[in-house]
C-alpha positions in Angstrom: 90.9 127.5 93.0 89.3 124.1 93.3 91.5 121.2 92.0 90.7 119.9 88.6 90.0 116.2 89.4 87.9 114.2 87.0 85.8 111.6 88.8 87.2 108.3 87.6 86.7 104.8 88.7 89.6 102.9 90.2 88.5 99.8 88.5 90.6 98.5 85.7 87.9 96.2 84.4 84.1 96.8 84.0 81.8 96.8 87.0 84.7 97.1 89.5 85.7 93.4 89.1 89.4 94.2 89.5 88.9 97.0 92.1 90.5 95.1 94.9 93.6 94.3 92.8 94.2 97.8 91.3 93.6 101.2 92.8 93.9 104.2 90.4 95.8 107.4 91.1 96.2 110.5 89.0 97.4 114.1 89.1 94.9 117.0 89.5 94.6 117.7 85.8 94.4 114.0 84.8 97.4 114.0 82.5 99.5 111.6 84.6 97.8 108.5 85.9 98.6 105.0 87.1 97.5 102.3 89.5 98.6 100.5 92.7 98.2 96.8 92.6 97.4 94.7 95.7 96.2 97.7 97.7 95.1 95.4 100.5 98.9 94.9 101.2 99.5 98.6 101.6 99.3 100.7 104.7 97.3 103.9 105.1 98.8 106.5 107.3 99.2 110.2 108.1 102.6 112.1 108.2 102.9 115.4 110.1 106.6 116.2 109.3 107.7 119.7 108.4 109.5 118.3 105.4 106.3 117.2 103.7 104.6 120.5 104.5 107.6 122.5 103.1 107.5 120.4 99.9 103.7 121.0 99.5 104.2 124.7 100.1 106.9 124.8 97.4 104.6 123.2 94.9 101.7 125.4 96.1 99.4 122.5 96.9 99.4 122.5 100.7 95.7 123.2 101.1 95.0 120.2 98.9 97.4 117.7 100.5 97.4 118.6 104.2 94.7 118.7 106.9 94.2 121.3 109.7 96.7 119.6 111.9 99.4 119.7 109.3 99.1 116.0 108.3 99.2 114.5 104.9 97.7 111.2 104.2 99.9 108.6 102.4 99.7 105.0 101.5 102.9 102.9 102.1 103.5 100.4 99.3 106.3 98.7 97.3 107.6 100.0 94.0 106.8 96.7 92.3 103.1 97.4 92.8 103.2 100.9 91.2 102.6 101.3 87.5 102.1 104.4 85.3 99.5 104.2 82.5 99.6 107.7 81.0 101.5 111.0 81.2 104.8 109.5 82.3 106.6 112.3 80.4 105.2 114.7 83.1 106.9 112.8 85.9 109.4 114.9 87.7 111.5 114.6 90.9 112.5 117.0 93.6 114.5 116.7 96.8 114.6 119.2 99.6 118.3 118.5 100.2 121.2 116.7 98.6 120.6 113.6 100.5 116.8 113.9 101.2 113.9 111.8 100.0 113.1 111.7 96.4 109.7 113.4 96.0 108.0 112.5 92.7 105.4 114.8 91.2 103.5 115.6 88.0 105.0 118.8 86.6 101.9 119.4 84.4 100.0 120.6 87.5 102.4 120.3 90.4 100.6 117.3 91.9 102.7 115.3 94.5 102.5 111.6 93.5 104.8 109.8 95.9 108.1 109.7 97.9 110.9 107.2 97.7 114.3 106.8 99.3 117.4 107.4 97.1 118.6 103.8 97.3 116.5 101.8 94.8 117.2 98.6 96.7 114.8 99.8 99.4 111.6 99.7 97.3 109.4 101.7 99.7 107.0 104.1 98.1 104.8 106.5 100.0 101.9 107.4 97.7 100.4 110.8 98.5 96.8 110.3 99.6 95.4 113.2 97.6 96.3 111.7 94.3 94.7 108.4 95.3 91.3 110.0 95.9 90.0 110.5 92.4 87.1 108.5 93.6 86.8 109.0 97.4 84.4 106.1 97.8 86.8 103.7 96.1 89.6 105.1 98.3 87.8 104.2 101.4 87.1 100.7 100.1 90.7 100.1 99.1 92.1 101.7 102.3 89.3 101.6 104.9 91.2 102.9 107.9 94.2 104.9 109.0 96.7 102.4 110.5 99.5 104.7 111.6 100.5 108.3 112.3 104.1 109.3 112.0 106.2 112.4 113.0 103.4 113.5 115.3 105.7 115.8 117.3 105.7 118.1 114.3 101.9 118.4 114.1 100.3 121.8 114.6 98.2 120.2 117.3 98.4 116.8 118.9 96.6 114.2 116.7 94.8 111.2 118.1 97.4 108.7 119.4 98.1 105.5 117.4 101.4 104.3 118.8 100.6 100.7 119.1 98.8 100.5 115.8 101.7 102.2 114.1 104.3 99.8 115.5 102.2 96.8 114.7 101.5 98.0 111.1 105.2 98.7 110.4 106.2 95.4 111.9 104.1 93.7 109.3 105.1 95.9 106.4 108.8 96.4 106.7 109.8 92.6 106.5 108.1 92.5 103.0 110.2 95.5 101.9 113.4 93.9 103.2 112.5 90.7 101.4 112.2 92.5 98.1 115.6 94.0 98.8 117.1 90.5 99.1 115.3 88.6 96.4 115.7 91.2 93.7 112.0 92.3 93.4 113.2 95.8 94.0 114.2 95.9 90.3 110.6 96.0 89.4 110.2 99.8 89.7 108.9 102.6 87.5 111.2 105.2 89.2 114.8 103.9 88.7 116.9 102.7 85.8 117.2 98.9 85.6 120.9 99.1 84.8 122.4 101.1 87.6 119.5 102.2 89.8 119.7 105.9 88.9 116.4 107.9 89.0 114.7 107.9 85.6 114.4 111.7 85.6 116.8 114.4 86.8 116.5 115.2 90.5 116.0 118.9 91.2 117.4 119.9 94.7 116.0 123.0 96.1 118.3 126.0 96.4 119.0 127.4 99.9 116.7 130.3 99.1 113.8 128.2 97.9 114.2 125.8 100.8 114.2 128.6 103.4 111.1 130.0 101.8 109.3 126.6 101.8 110.1 125.9 105.4 109.3 129.4 106.4 105.8 128.9 105.1 105.1 125.9 107.3 
């Protein structure tokens, strides 16, 4: 069944005046939405890991999130630049293992939204590319090129090499994440409690049976 994605502008002001400052994202049914500010400071990449494929299979959205090589587009950003504007009550969190990444999704339609690490002091957010493409043309304007490919050894076929670009891109991005960890900017997050840094919603960890089934489908 084709995903239910209303065609919406990423602009937060008329005529796209603020388009370069805010890029809209939303779930497939449109209930949960938000925006990424300063998209020009984010990185566009593709991840080929089996974990991401298993997660997508568990939610039943692998044909929407992954390409023929088993890669899922993502945009690497910082939590302080992510805001939710509607449907926050539908935000849910899943982890493949007890210590794995926190994978945030909209439980209204099982749309993957982003991944974070468990330590809120590391404010990395990997926004899933599919939820950022409510307007494909605006997506290409905000994130005009793929800058890195990661976990390529798990791809179904070898993707185009981007080793140098990946290293250079991460070398520019990671210091900003580390700085946020030091200066306290990590506290500006829509995913964790401001008091103790606990996830704002309960984290569901897959059972052994569900995890085996998800990985078996990859």
